[in-house]
gemmi code that builds the backbone of each chain (N, CA, C; Angstrom):
import gemmi

chains = {
    "A": [
        ("ALA", (-1.959, 26.437, 17.220), (-2.299, 25.102, 16.753), (-1.798, 24.063, 17.744)),
        ("GLN", (-2.562, 22.974, 17.838), (-2.170, 21.907, 18.744), (-0.980, 21.173, 18.164)),
        ("SER", (-0.028, 20.832, 19.036), (1.143, 20.102, 18.562), (1.798, 19.346, 19.690)),
        ("VAL", (2.574, 18.338, 19.312), (3.413, 17.619, 20.260), (4.813, 17.556, 19.687)),
        ("ALA", (5.775, 17.492, 20.571), (7.171, 17.424, 20.144), (7.856, 16.244, 20.807)),
        ("GLN", (8.608, 15.519, 20.013), (9.433, 14.439, 20.538), (10.875, 14.827, 20.251)),
        ("PRO", (11.593, 15.240, 21.265), (12.923, 15.842, 21.043), (14.005, 14.855, 20.645)),
        ("GLU", (13.763, 13.571, 20.848), (14.801, 12.569, 20.568), (14.413, 11.732, 19.349)),
        ("ASP", (15.311, 11.675, 18.376), (15.065, 10.800, 17.225), (15.207, 9.338, 17.637)),
        ("GLN", (16.135, 9.078, 18.558), (16.408, 7.697, 18.948), (16.788, 7.642, 20.418)),
        ("VAL", (16.350, 6.576, 21.040), (16.711, 6.308, 22.429), (17.296, 4.899, 22.493)),
        ("ASN", (18.447, 4.788, 23.097), (19.099, 3.488, 23.266), (19.103, 3.122, 24.741)),
        ("VAL", (18.739, 1.884, 25.017), (18.715, 1.423, 26.399), (19.045, -0.061, 26.425)),
        ("ALA", (19.677, -0.502, 27.491), (19.995, -1.917, 27.635), (18.804, -2.652, 28.232)),
        ("GLU", (18.650, -3.886, 27.808), (17.552, -4.700, 28.312), (17.607, -4.767, 29.829)),
        ("GLY", (16.437, -4.625, 30.442), (16.369, -4.680, 31.899), (16.443, -3.323, 32.572)),
        ("ASN", (16.941, -2.332, 31.832), (17.013, -0.972, 32.372), (15.706, -0.227, 32.148)),
        ("PRO", (15.461, 0.795, 32.968), (14.255, 1.596, 32.723), (14.413, 2.442, 31.462)),
        ("LEU", (13.296, 2.712, 30.802), (13.335, 3.547, 29.606), (12.371, 4.708, 29.732)),
        ("THR", (12.728, 5.792, 29.085), (11.868, 6.971, 28.995), (11.918, 7.506, 27.586)),
        ("VAL", (10.770, 7.740, 27.004), (10.664, 8.385, 25.702), (9.904, 9.686, 25.928)),
        ("LYS", (10.508, 10.794, 25.536), (9.987, 12.097, 25.913), (8.976, 12.656, 24.910)),
        ("CYS", (8.030, 13.398, 25.461), (7.034, 14.097, 24.647), (6.600, 15.353, 25.387)),
        ("THR", (6.568, 16.463, 24.700), (5.999, 17.684, 25.268), (4.868, 18.130, 24.352)),
        ("TYR", (3.933, 18.852, 24.918), (2.757, 19.228, 24.139), (2.516, 20.730, 24.198)),
        ("SER", (1.838, 21.201, 23.190), (1.388, 22.585, 23.131), (-0.068, 22.548, 22.712)),
        ("VAL", (-0.943, 22.689, 23.673), (-2.374, 22.481, 23.449), (-3.145, 23.576, 24.158)),
        ("SER", (-4.112, 24.126, 23.467), (-5.005, 25.078, 24.126), (-6.181, 24.297, 24.689)),
        ("GLY", (-6.556, 24.606, 25.897), (-7.620, 23.853, 26.526), (-7.085, 22.588, 27.167)),
        ("ASN", (-7.973, 21.672, 27.480), (-7.559, 20.414, 28.106), (-6.945, 19.489, 27.060)),
        ("PRO", (-5.768, 18.968, 27.347), (-5.105, 18.115, 26.355), (-5.621, 16.682, 26.386)),
        ("TYR", (-5.799, 16.131, 25.190), (-6.039, 14.702, 25.031), (-4.755, 14.147, 24.419)),
        ("LEU", (-4.054, 13.284, 25.119), (-2.731, 12.836, 24.691), (-2.684, 11.328, 24.560)),
        ("PHE", (-1.912, 10.865, 23.589), (-1.840, 9.448, 23.278), (-0.392, 9.025, 23.030)),
        ("TRP", (-0.143, 7.738, 23.241), (1.093, 7.106, 22.793), (0.728, 5.899, 21.936)),
        ("TYR", (1.437, 5.816, 20.789), (1.269, 4.681, 19.896), (2.641, 4.079, 19.623)),
        ("VAL", (2.654, 2.783, 19.291), (3.891, 2.113, 18.901), (3.710, 1.531, 17.499)),
        ("GLN", (4.778, 1.589, 16.718), (4.739, 1.039, 15.365), (5.928, 0.107, 15.157)),
        ("TYR", (5.622, -1.124, 14.763), (6.662, -2.073, 14.402), (6.878, -1.996, 12.894)),
        ("PRO", (8.013, -2.461, 12.391), (8.340, -2.299, 10.971), (7.230, -2.770, 10.043)),
        ("ASN", (6.875, -1.924, 9.085), (5.871, -2.237, 8.067), (4.507, -2.598, 8.655)),
        ("ARG", (4.215, -2.021, 9.778), (2.929, -2.254, 10.414), (2.254, -0.933, 10.729)),
        ("GLY", (0.954, -1.018, 10.995), (0.225, 0.165, 11.433), (0.547, 0.485, 12.882)),
        ("LEU", (-0.153, 1.461, 13.425), (0.090, 1.886, 14.786), (-0.746, 1.089, 15.773)),
        ("GLN", (-0.129, 0.795, 16.891), (-0.845, 0.125, 17.974), (-0.968, 1.077, 19.151)),
        ("PHE", (-2.161, 1.163, 19.685), (-2.442, 2.039, 20.810), (-1.769, 1.518, 22.078)),
        ("LEU", (-1.096, 2.408, 22.795), (-0.479, 2.033, 24.070), (-1.267, 2.570, 25.255)),
        ("LEU", (-1.538, 3.856, 25.225), (-2.252, 4.469, 26.342), (-2.709, 5.872, 25.966)),
        ("LYS", (-3.580, 6.430, 26.799), (-4.050, 7.787, 26.561), (-4.315, 8.491, 27.883)),
        ("TYR", (-4.237, 9.814, 27.819), (-4.634, 10.661, 28.946), (-5.742, 11.591, 28.469)),
        ("ILE", (-6.857, 11.506, 29.155), (-7.958, 12.421, 28.870), (-8.180, 13.313, 30.095)),
        ("THR", (-8.344, 12.658, 31.227), (-8.514, 13.354, 32.490), (-8.226, 12.359, 33.599)),
        ("GLY", (-8.172, 12.833, 34.845), (-7.976, 11.901, 35.947), (-6.542, 11.844, 36.428)),
        ("ASP", (-6.118, 10.663, 36.861), (-4.777, 10.492, 37.429), (-3.696, 10.879, 36.429)),
        ("ASN", (-2.671, 11.523, 36.951), (-1.578, 11.953, 36.074), (-0.761, 10.774, 35.578)),
        ("LEU", (-0.745, 9.678, 36.317), (0.006, 8.497, 35.889), (-0.963, 7.552, 35.183)),
        ("VAL", (-0.700, 7.335, 33.918), (-1.579, 6.503, 33.103), (-0.869, 5.186, 32.807)),
        ("LYS", (-1.537, 4.092, 33.052), (-0.956, 2.782, 32.752), (-1.548, 2.261, 31.461)),
        ("GLY", (-0.683, 1.641, 30.650), (-1.133, 1.170, 29.351), (-0.740, -0.268, 29.077)),
        ("SER", (-0.657, -0.562, 27.791), (-0.372, -1.926, 27.352), (1.106, -2.250, 27.509)),
        ("TYR", (1.413, -3.545, 27.604), (2.770, -4.082, 27.579), (3.662, -3.515, 28.686)),
        ("GLY", (3.072, -3.090, 29.797), (3.852, -2.591, 30.922), (4.271, -1.140, 30.820)),
        ("PHE", (3.820, -0.454, 29.790), (4.152, 0.956, 29.628), (3.241, 1.846, 30.478)),
        ("GLU", (3.764, 2.979, 30.836), (2.995, 3.984, 31.549), (3.489, 5.355, 31.117)),
        ("ALA", (2.684, 6.355, 31.356), (3.079, 7.720, 31.004), (2.600, 8.657, 32.100)),
        ("GLU", (3.391, 9.683, 32.309), (3.058, 10.652, 33.351), (2.711, 11.994, 32.737)),
        ("PHE", (1.519, 12.445, 33.011), (1.072, 13.757, 32.546), (1.543, 14.813, 33.536)),
        ("ASN", (2.301, 15.785, 33.043), (2.813, 16.845, 33.899), (2.384, 18.185, 33.315)),
        ("LYS", (1.402, 18.784, 33.943), (0.829, 20.014, 33.390), (1.812, 21.184, 33.471)),
        ("SER", (2.554, 21.271, 34.553), (3.468, 22.406, 34.717), (4.610, 22.358, 33.702)),
        ("GLN", (5.022, 21.165, 33.342), (6.095, 21.020, 32.350), (5.566, 20.728, 30.955)),
        ("THR", (4.271, 20.681, 30.821), (3.597, 20.335, 29.547), (4.249, 19.114, 28.906)),
        ("SER", (4.408, 18.079, 29.714), (5.054, 16.869, 29.216), (4.160, 15.657, 29.424)),
        ("PHE", (4.455, 14.646, 28.625), (3.711, 13.373, 28.702), (4.694, 12.284, 28.314)),
        ("HIS", (5.687, 12.053, 29.138), (6.746, 11.106, 28.840), (6.292, 9.669, 29.023)),
        ("LEU", (6.723, 8.825, 28.116), (6.415, 7.396, 28.165), (7.526, 6.688, 28.944)),
        ("LYS", (7.122, 5.750, 29.813), (8.115, 5.079, 30.648), (7.810, 3.595, 30.773)),
        ("LYS", (8.878, 2.865, 31.066), (8.726, 1.447, 31.388), (9.838, 1.090, 32.361)),
        ("PRO", (9.530, 0.395, 33.436), (10.553, 0.132, 34.469), (11.686, -0.762, 33.993)),
        ("SER", (11.381, -1.714, 33.108), (12.389, -2.664, 32.670), (12.188, -2.966, 31.191)),
        ("ALA", (13.109, -2.517, 30.375), (12.947, -2.641, 28.916), (13.215, -4.068, 28.432)),
        ("LEU", (12.503, -4.434, 27.378), (12.710, -5.709, 26.703), (13.221, -5.452, 25.290)),
        ("VAL", (13.985, -6.412, 24.760), (14.452, -6.273, 23.375), (13.268, -6.114, 22.428)),
        ("SER", (12.181, -6.800, 22.736), (10.990, -6.750, 21.885), (10.281, -5.393, 21.924)),
        ("ASP", (10.692, -4.517, 22.828), (10.129, -3.164, 22.861), (10.732, -2.273, 21.773)),
        ("SER", (11.768, -2.745, 21.118), (12.411, -1.958, 20.062), (11.406, -1.690, 18.949)),
        ("ALA", (11.140, -0.433, 18.705), (10.119, -0.041, 17.730), (10.131, 1.486, 17.622)),
        ("LEU", (9.186, 1.990, 16.846), (9.026, 3.436, 16.666), (7.832, 3.895, 17.503)),
        ("TYR", (8.039, 4.900, 18.315), (7.007, 5.360, 19.234), (6.565, 6.766, 18.866)),
        ("PHE", (5.246, 6.943, 18.835), (4.671, 8.237, 18.485), (3.806, 8.762, 19.620)),
        ("CYS", (4.032, 10.010, 19.943), (3.157, 10.750, 20.838), (2.162, 11.513, 19.959)),
        ("ALA", (0.944, 11.689, 20.431), (-0.058, 12.396, 19.629), (-1.006, 13.168, 20.534)),
        ("CYS", (-1.584, 14.196, 19.977), (-2.616, 14.945, 20.691), (-3.803, 15.132, 19.762)),
        ("VAL", (-4.925, 15.408, 20.363), (-6.137, 15.640, 19.592), (-6.214, 17.115, 19.220)),
        ("ALA", (-6.561, 17.361, 17.963), (-6.845, 18.714, 17.514), (-8.223, 18.693, 16.883)),
        ("TRP", (-8.942, 19.771, 17.023), (-10.280, 19.841, 16.472), (-10.237, 20.529, 15.120)),
        ("ASN", (-10.911, 19.927, 14.157), (-10.848, 20.414, 12.795), (-12.260, 20.540, 12.255)),
        ("THR", (-12.752, 21.719, 12.208), (-14.085, 22.021, 11.670), (-15.150, 21.068, 12.195)),
        ("GLY", (-15.174, 20.886, 13.492), (-16.250, 20.137, 14.113), (-15.924, 18.708, 14.481)),
        ("PHE", (-14.837, 18.160, 14.010), (-14.476, 16.823, 14.435), (-12.997, 16.778, 14.730)),
        ("GLN", (-12.635, 15.729, 15.440), (-11.270, 15.684, 15.931), (-10.349, 14.963, 14.962)),
        ("LYS", (-9.083, 15.293, 15.071), (-8.051, 14.567, 14.365), (-6.851, 14.449, 15.289)),
        ("LEU", (-5.990, 13.509, 14.999), (-4.772, 13.317, 15.779), (-3.613, 14.035, 15.111)),
        ("VAL", (-2.833, 14.712, 15.920), (-1.608, 15.335, 15.445), (-0.448, 14.573, 16.083)),
        ("PHE", (0.431, 14.055, 15.243), (1.492, 13.192, 15.724), (2.814, 13.938, 15.863)),
        ("GLY", (3.623, 13.470, 16.812), (4.995, 13.925, 16.883), (5.806, 13.250, 15.795)),
        ("THR", (7.075, 13.564, 15.743), (7.934, 13.059, 14.678), (8.403, 11.634, 14.913)),
        ("GLY", (8.115, 11.113, 16.088), (8.484, 9.733, 16.368), (9.854, 9.606, 17.009)),
        ("THR", (9.979, 8.609, 17.862), (11.266, 8.282, 18.504), (11.518, 6.796, 18.336)),
        ("ARG", (12.667, 6.498, 17.794), (13.010, 5.083, 17.626), (13.668, 4.593, 18.899)),
        ("LEU", (13.124, 3.539, 19.458), (13.674, 2.936, 20.664), (14.437, 1.679, 20.293)),
        ("LEU", (15.682, 1.620, 20.689), (16.495, 0.433, 20.462), (16.910, -0.144, 21.809)),
        ("VAL", (16.488, -1.355, 22.067), (16.830, -2.027, 23.316), (17.850, -3.116, 22.996)),
        ("SER", (19.002, -2.999, 23.574), (20.073, -3.957, 23.286), (20.065, -5.083, 24.326)),
        ("PRO", (20.427, -6.293, 23.861), (20.406, -7.450, 24.782), (21.442, -7.311, 25.894)),
    ],
    "B": [
        ("GLY", (-9.216, -3.942, 21.788), (-9.613, -2.870, 20.888), (-10.178, -3.391, 19.588)),
        ("ALA", (-10.635, -2.494, 18.763), (-11.259, -2.857, 17.507), (-10.218, -3.233, 16.463)),
        ("VAL", (-10.682, -3.939, 15.424), (-9.785, -4.393, 14.369), (-10.102, -3.655, 13.074)),
        ("VAL", (-9.056, -3.155, 12.460), (-9.180, -2.468, 11.176), (-8.263, -3.168, 10.181)),
        ("SER", (-8.789, -3.498, 9.023), (-7.971, -4.170, 8.018), (-7.751, -3.265, 6.820)),
        ("GLN", (-6.682, -3.519, 6.110), (-6.396, -2.797, 4.876), (-6.048, -3.815, 3.802)),
        ("HIS", (-6.468, -3.493, 2.583), (-6.155, -4.385, 1.469), (-5.898, -3.555, 0.220)),
        ("PRO", (-4.823, -3.805, -0.515), (-3.813, -4.822, -0.241), (-2.799, -4.348, 0.800)),
        ("SER", (-1.972, -5.248, 1.250), (-0.932, -4.856, 2.197), (0.268, -4.266, 1.450)),
        ("ARG", (0.386, -4.692, 0.195), (1.511, -4.227, -0.605), (1.085, -4.218, -2.062)),
        ("VAL", (1.433, -3.169, -2.772), (1.085, -3.095, -4.192), (2.204, -2.393, -4.956)),
        ("ILE", (2.501, -2.974, -6.107), (3.484, -2.376, -7.019), (2.762, -2.100, -8.330)),
        ("CYS", (2.887, -0.894, -8.832), (2.180, -0.560, -10.064), (3.063, 0.290, -10.963)),
        ("LYS", (2.638, 0.394, -12.216), (3.375, 1.217, -13.171), (2.907, 2.668, -13.080)),
        ("SER", (3.793, 3.559, -13.425), (3.463, 4.972, -13.414), (2.299, 5.242, -14.361)),
        ("GLY", (1.343, 6.022, -13.900), (0.195, 6.379, -14.713), (-1.055, 5.560, -14.426)),
        ("THR", (-0.900, 4.482, -13.702), (-2.066, 3.666, -13.370), (-2.682, 4.167, -12.063)),
        ("SER", (-3.899, 3.689, -11.785), (-4.598, 4.051, -10.552), (-4.614, 2.853, -9.614)),
        ("VAL", (-4.543, 3.139, -8.354), (-4.508, 2.092, -7.341), (-5.558, 2.380, -6.275)),
        ("LYS", (-6.327, 1.366, -5.923), (-7.354, 1.513, -4.891), (-6.948, 0.752, -3.646)),
        ("ILE", (-7.026, 1.396, -2.512), (-6.721, 0.782, -1.224), (-7.992, 0.778, -0.388)),
        ("GLU", (-8.314, -0.369, 0.171), (-9.519, -0.493, 0.988), (-9.173, -0.510, 2.473)),
        ("CYS", (-10.026, 0.111, 3.228), (-9.894, 0.133, 4.687), (-11.222, -0.319, 5.274)),
        ("ARG", (-11.186, -1.376, 6.052), (-12.414, -1.914, 6.626), (-12.355, -1.944, 8.145)),
        ("SER", (-13.415, -1.496, 8.745), (-13.588, -1.597, 10.183), (-14.350, -2.892, 10.437)),
        ("LEU", (-13.700, -3.880, 11.024), (-14.249, -5.233, 11.036), (-15.272, -5.486, 12.127)),
        ("ASP", (-15.170, -4.821, 13.246), (-16.077, -5.180, 14.325), (-16.765, -3.991, 14.977)),
        ("PHE", (-16.733, -2.849, 14.304), (-17.570, -1.757, 14.780), (-17.844, -0.793, 13.623)),
        ("GLN", (-18.878, -0.018, 13.776), (-19.245, 0.931, 12.731), (-18.469, 2.230, 12.940)),
        ("ALA", (-17.714, 2.577, 11.941), (-16.830, 3.730, 12.037), (-17.505, 4.969, 11.457)),
        ("THR", (-17.814, 5.881, 12.335), (-18.403, 7.127, 11.871), (-17.418, 7.900, 11.003)),
        ("THR", (-16.175, 7.868, 11.417), (-15.146, 8.637, 10.737), (-13.949, 7.755, 10.443)),
        ("MET", (-13.395, 7.930, 9.267), (-12.164, 7.231, 8.902), (-11.131, 8.249, 8.456)),
        ("PHE", (-9.897, 7.951, 8.744), (-8.799, 8.850, 8.427), (-7.813, 8.129, 7.516)),
        ("TRP", (-7.190, 8.890, 6.635), (-6.120, 8.360, 5.797), (-4.838, 9.143, 6.055)),
        ("TYR", (-3.775, 8.383, 6.314), (-2.477, 8.974, 6.597), (-1.465, 8.479, 5.570)),
        ("ARG", (-0.416, 9.272, 5.437), (0.703, 8.882, 4.602), (1.965, 8.971, 5.459)),
        ("GLN", (2.803, 7.983, 5.337), (4.028, 7.973, 6.137), (5.220, 7.772, 5.220)),
        ("PHE", (6.140, 8.721, 5.250), (7.379, 8.604, 4.500), (8.403, 7.870, 5.365)),
        ("PRO", (9.434, 7.295, 4.741), (10.434, 6.540, 5.506), (11.031, 7.355, 6.643)),
        ("LYS", (11.009, 6.752, 7.821), (11.589, 7.363, 9.007), (10.954, 8.706, 9.348)),
        ("LYS", (9.700, 8.866, 8.953), (9.000, 10.119, 9.237), (7.687, 9.830, 9.947)),
        ("SER", (7.110, 10.892, 10.424), (5.856, 10.755, 11.135), (4.700, 10.549, 10.165)),
        ("LEU", (3.541, 10.340, 10.710), (2.338, 10.195, 9.892), (1.802, 11.567, 9.522)),
        ("MET", (1.439, 11.702, 8.274), (0.848, 12.939, 7.805), (-0.615, 12.661, 7.472)),
        ("LEU", (-1.511, 13.348, 8.139), (-2.930, 13.179, 7.850), (-3.222, 13.732, 6.459)),
        ("MET", (-3.839, 12.901, 5.639), (-4.196, 13.330, 4.286), (-5.621, 13.862, 4.239)),
        ("ALA", (-6.524, 13.077, 4.844), (-7.927, 13.458, 4.762), (-8.733, 12.740, 5.827)),
        ("THR", (-9.875, 13.327, 6.102), (-10.822, 12.755, 7.059), (-12.125, 12.521, 6.317)),
        ("SER", (-12.694, 11.341, 6.457), (-13.947, 11.078, 5.752), (-15.016, 10.612, 6.718)),
        ("ASN", (-16.184, 11.153, 6.532), (-17.351, 10.736, 7.288), (-18.304, 10.015, 6.361)),
        ("GLU", (-18.903, 8.963, 6.846), (-19.774, 8.125, 6.026), (-20.869, 8.957, 5.367)),
        ("GLY", (-20.961, 8.824, 4.067), (-22.012, 9.485, 3.324), (-21.761, 10.931, 2.953)),
        ("SER", (-20.612, 11.453, 3.299), (-20.319, 12.835, 2.935), (-18.932, 12.931, 2.306)),
        ("LYS", (-18.659, 14.093, 1.749), (-17.363, 14.281, 1.097), (-16.244, 14.337, 2.123)),
        ("ALA", (-15.075, 13.874, 1.688), (-13.922, 13.891, 2.583), (-13.394, 15.304, 2.770)),
        ("THR", (-12.801, 15.537, 3.909), (-12.142, 16.812, 4.193), (-10.644, 16.597, 4.066)),
        ("TYR", (-10.041, 17.293, 3.126), (-8.624, 17.098, 2.836), (-7.777, 18.118, 3.583)),
        ("GLU", (-6.610, 17.668, 3.992), (-5.652, 18.582, 4.626), (-5.029, 19.477, 3.560)),
        ("GLN", (-4.541, 20.589, 4.040), (-3.922, 21.550, 3.143), (-2.745, 20.912, 2.422)),
        ("GLY", (-2.707, 21.103, 1.121), (-1.604, 20.578, 0.323), (-1.863, 19.210, -0.266)),
        ("VAL", (-2.947, 18.557, 0.103), (-3.276, 17.240, -0.446), (-4.239, 17.427, -1.618)),
        ("GLU", (-3.881, 16.862, -2.763), (-4.685, 17.051, -3.970), (-5.934, 16.154, -3.948)),
        ("LYS", (-7.065, 16.786, -3.963), (-8.326, 16.047, -3.906), (-8.525, 15.170, -5.124)),
        ("ASP", (-8.135, 15.661, -6.279), (-8.371, 14.912, -7.511), (-7.397, 13.767, -7.680)),
        ("LYS", (-6.308, 13.824, -6.951), (-5.320, 12.765, -7.066), (-5.593, 11.642, -6.071)),
        ("PHE", (-6.023, 12.024, -4.901), (-6.291, 11.052, -3.840), (-7.801, 11.066, -3.564)),
        ("LEU", (-8.494, 10.148, -4.257), (-9.945, 10.096, -4.157), (-10.357, 9.216, -2.986)),
        ("ILE", (-11.215, 9.748, -2.154), (-11.663, 9.004, -0.987), (-13.164, 8.806, -1.060)),
        ("ASN", (-13.568, 7.563, -0.836), (-14.979, 7.207, -0.826), (-15.269, 6.483, 0.485)),
        ("HIS", (-16.246, 6.974, 1.212), (-16.636, 6.358, 2.486), (-18.083, 5.930, 2.334)),
        ("ALA", (-18.268, 4.808, 1.635), (-19.596, 4.411, 1.206), (-20.447, 3.813, 2.317)),
        ("SER", (-19.813, 3.253, 3.316), (-20.578, 2.643, 4.403), (-19.849, 2.877, 5.712)),
        ("LEU", (-20.465, 2.478, 6.790), (-19.864, 2.689, 8.113), (-18.711, 1.728, 8.387)),
        ("THR", (-18.450, 0.811, 7.458), (-17.357, -0.128, 7.682), (-16.319, -0.113, 6.568)),
        ("LEU", (-16.498, 0.712, 5.558), (-15.579, 0.683, 4.423), (-15.267, 2.080, 3.913)),
        ("SER", (-13.975, 2.347, 3.780), (-13.523, 3.553, 3.108), (-12.451, 3.141, 2.108)),
        ("THR", (-12.418, 3.804, 0.967), (-11.396, 3.499, -0.027), (-10.625, 4.749, -0.390)),
        ("LEU", (-9.340, 4.549, -0.645), (-8.464, 5.603, -1.132), (-7.969, 5.176, -2.497)),
        ("THR", (-8.217, 5.986, -3.498), (-7.729, 5.703, -4.839), (-6.670, 6.724, -5.217)),
        ("VAL", (-5.489, 6.229, -5.510), (-4.411, 7.090, -5.985), (-4.499, 7.091, -7.496)),
        ("THR", (-4.889, 8.193, -8.075), (-5.096, 8.254, -9.517), (-3.822, 8.680, -10.231)),
        ("SER", (-3.610, 8.088, -11.404), (-2.437, 8.401, -12.212), (-1.178, 8.464, -11.324)),
        ("ALA", (-0.900, 7.338, -10.723), (0.186, 7.298, -9.740), (1.541, 7.575, -10.379)),
        ("HIS", (2.401, 8.217, -9.622), (3.765, 8.506, -10.049), (4.722, 8.039, -8.972)),
        ("PRO", (5.982, 7.872, -9.310), (6.947, 7.374, -8.314), (6.955, 8.160, -7.011)),
        ("GLU", (6.688, 9.457, -7.072), (6.690, 10.253, -5.841), (5.500, 9.944, -4.936)),
        ("ASP", (4.544, 9.182, -5.459), (3.416, 8.751, -4.631), (3.743, 7.495, -3.830)),
        ("SER", (4.887, 6.904, -4.115), (5.301, 5.716, -3.375), (5.426, 6.060, -1.902)),
        ("SER", (4.755, 5.271, -1.084), (4.731, 5.586, 0.342), (4.018, 4.473, 1.083)),
        ("PHE", (3.917, 4.650, 2.391), (3.170, 3.740, 3.243), (1.890, 4.472, 3.631)),
        ("TYR", (0.750, 3.911, 3.257), (-0.535, 4.550, 3.518), (-1.241, 3.791, 4.635)),
        ("ILE", (-1.683, 4.534, 5.628), (-2.338, 3.934, 6.793), (-3.704, 4.570, 6.996)),
        ("CYS", (-4.688, 3.740, 7.270), (-6.013, 4.266, 7.579), (-6.313, 4.032, 9.053)),
        ("SER", (-7.267, 4.763, 9.549), (-7.748, 4.522, 10.903), (-9.256, 4.731, 10.934)),
        ("SER", (-9.893, 4.094, 11.888), (-11.340, 4.192, 12.054), (-11.666, 4.696, 13.445)),
        ("MET", (-12.697, 5.494, 13.513), (-13.124, 6.030, 14.792), (-14.638, 5.901, 14.920)),
        ("GLY", (-15.088, 5.460, 16.071), (-16.513, 5.381, 16.307), (-17.065, 6.735, 16.684)),
        ("GLY", (-18.342, 6.766, 16.997), (-18.942, 8.037, 17.354), (-20.397, 7.883, 17.727)),
        ("ALA", (-21.047, 8.999, 17.929), (-22.435, 8.984, 18.373), (-23.347, 8.302, 17.365)),
        ("LEU", (-23.067, 8.509, 16.063), (-23.915, 7.925, 15.034), (-23.781, 6.412, 14.976)),
        ("ALA", (-22.680, 5.920, 15.536), (-22.449, 4.477, 15.542), (-22.764, 3.905, 16.910)),
        ("GLY", (-23.692, 4.498, 17.597), (-24.081, 3.984, 18.901), (-23.145, 4.347, 20.014)),
        ("GLY", (-22.220, 5.225, 19.739), (-21.298, 5.682, 20.777), (-20.129, 4.766, 21.013)),
        ("LEU", (-20.087, 3.618, 20.306), (-18.992, 2.690, 20.518), (-17.695, 3.275, 19.983)),
        ("TYR", (-16.664, 3.217, 20.786), (-15.334, 3.713, 20.438), (-15.368, 5.179, 20.010)),
        ("GLU", (-16.227, 5.917, 20.655), (-16.316, 7.328, 20.326), (-14.995, 8.010, 20.637)),
        ("ASN", (-14.508, 8.767, 19.686), (-13.271, 9.523, 19.822), (-12.026, 8.662, 20.003)),
        ("GLU", (-12.095, 7.380, 19.710), (-10.905, 6.541, 19.730), (-10.588, 6.091, 18.309)),
        ("GLN", (-9.338, 6.215, 17.909), (-8.925, 5.783, 16.578), (-8.209, 4.442, 16.655)),
        ("PHE", (-8.554, 3.567, 15.718), (-7.882, 2.281, 15.589), (-7.283, 2.210, 14.187)),
        ("PHE", (-6.047, 1.784, 14.117), (-5.295, 1.876, 12.873), (-5.214, 0.549, 12.143)),
        ("GLY", (-5.251, 0.653, 10.819), (-5.016, -0.508, 9.989), (-3.534, -0.822, 9.927)),
        ("PRO", (-3.177, -1.955, 9.317), (-1.781, -2.387, 9.258), (-0.957, -1.658, 8.211)),
        ("GLY", (-1.622, -0.876, 7.354), (-0.883, -0.119, 6.355), (-0.789, -0.820, 5.017)),
        ("THR", (-0.586, -0.018, 3.980), (-0.397, -0.498, 2.607), (0.851, 0.151, 2.043)),
        ("ARG", (1.765, -0.670, 1.607), (3.005, -0.172, 0.999), (2.781, -0.047, -0.502)),
        ("LEU", (2.789, 1.183, -0.999), (2.616, 1.429, -2.439), (3.965, 1.772, -3.046)),
        ("THR", (4.305, 1.040, -4.106), (5.517, 1.322, -4.875), (5.120, 1.569, -6.316)),
        ("VAL", (5.440, 2.741, -6.819), (5.121, 3.093, -8.196), (6.414, 3.103, -9.001)),
        ("LEU", (6.451, 2.290, -10.041), (7.679, 2.149, -10.840), (7.756, 3.190, -11.950)),
    ],
}
model = gemmi.Model(1)
for chain_id, residues in chains.items():
    chain = gemmi.Chain(chain_id)
    for i, (resn, *xyz) in enumerate(residues, 1):
        res = gemmi.Residue()
        res.name, res.seqid = resn, gemmi.SeqId(i, " ")
        for name, pos in zip(("N", "CA", "C"), xyz):
            atom = gemmi.Atom()
            atom.name, atom.element = name, gemmi.Element(name[0])
            atom.pos, atom.b_iso = gemmi.Position(*pos), 0.0
            res.add_atom(atom)
        chain.add_residue(res)
    model.add_chain(chain)
structure = gemmi.Structure()
structure.add_model(model)
structure.setup_entities()
């Protein structure tokens, strides 16, 4: 079964420092991978996706993610964190379910950026 | 990206009553809509997938008779929690996805609503 894993429940980083939120995947075939962000009591906002092409994917709000096939990873990164980046981040992959696709989410990583 | 709305954003009801949550795709026709449930500090759990004009496909362990889904048009899906109980209290999120039947717009991309907080007393 298709799955993604987020090994860290929480990541703490100081404002201005680079941040990394980790995600590894287990997918048969070509992986379709996504990152979403969720602010308190809100739905998910799309950050970026990898379908094919360059391994470094650039997304919204200065975020980027690197697809690494040998390590089966898709870590989310940002060169300089902002306090406003504090939120819950979800990695997801596409799984096919009886003819149509669905998203399978990781358990989420809470990012806390301190001033 | 596309905009998806949910109504209501928050609802409090008594145990035993039914609650209907609407999910609307505001600026594109959604071939497929998804309903998720999120527990506090937990990931999203897919409850069901609905395609316009056909019956919803429920994930294993989700009660079809308790969580009624209607996808009456390409822009509206509803989730009705029947005979709600306190354990049904949760954050419910919908998403919309375009597809070939909708002219190919936003094919295979999901856009999420803001969520509905259900509290059953």
